[in-house]
N, C-alpha and C positions, 0 to 999 in steps of 0.2 A: 504494500500500500504506500501511496505517496500523498503528500498534501496537495490539494488541487492547485495547479499553477496555471490559471487562466483568469480572465476578468472575474471580479468578485461576484460569486453567485448571489442571488437574492436570498434573504434569510429563509430558512425552512419554515413551513407552516406548522404551527403546533396545534394540537387539538384544543377545542374550546374548553375553557375552565382550567387551564394549566396554571393560572395565577403567576405567570412570569412573562416577561417580554425579552426580546433579543435586540441588542444594539451592536452594530458593526464595529469590530475592533481591528480587523485586517482582512486580507483576502482569505475567504473561507473560514473566518474566525469571528465569533460573536460573543459578547458578554451576555450572561444570563442574569437578569435582574428581577428580583421578586417584587411583590406588590407593595412592599414598604420602601422600595428604591435601593435595596442593598444588592450588590453584585455577589452572587452565590457561586459563580464559576464561569467557565468558558465552554463553548461548544465549537468544535473544529470539524470541518468536513474533510473527509479523506477519499481520494479516488481509489477504486478497487479495479484490478484487472478485469476486463469484461464490461466495463462501463458503469458499474454500480457505485454507490456512495455509502460510506459508513460515517458515523458520527462519534467523535471522541469527547468524553466528558473530562474536563480538567479543572483543577482547583489550585489556587496559590497557597503555598505552605509558608507562612510568615517566618517560622524559625529557621528554615533552610534557605529562604529567599528564592525559591524555585517553584515551578509548577509541578504538580503531580497528576499523572494520568489515572483516572478512576476506572476507565473501561471504554471499550468500543462497542457500538451498537448499530444495528441496521436501521433503527428509527431515531429521528431527532427527539421524539417524545420520550423514548426510553432513556436516552442520554440525559435529558433534562430532569426526568424523574430521579435518576441516580444522584444528580446534584441537589435536587430539592429534598429528597428523603434521607440523604447521607450527611446532613448537617449535624 
């Protein structure tokens, strides 16, 4: 898998009632913001051989000063759920 390297794709559509919004952070990368306005992590789109897209859930780890990958999912909703429920 590789990070998508083409013009920034539009933000993935999340299911209704997800209680988060996405804000563009970079090409194929979005901040996941909860309904209180807090950034709870990042969603990254990854190109898969054969034309598919996977979504990586990432969270900043303050103590190490680095991002930690929480998992890769076939659905943006599942990646967002990982961020929402894993707090």
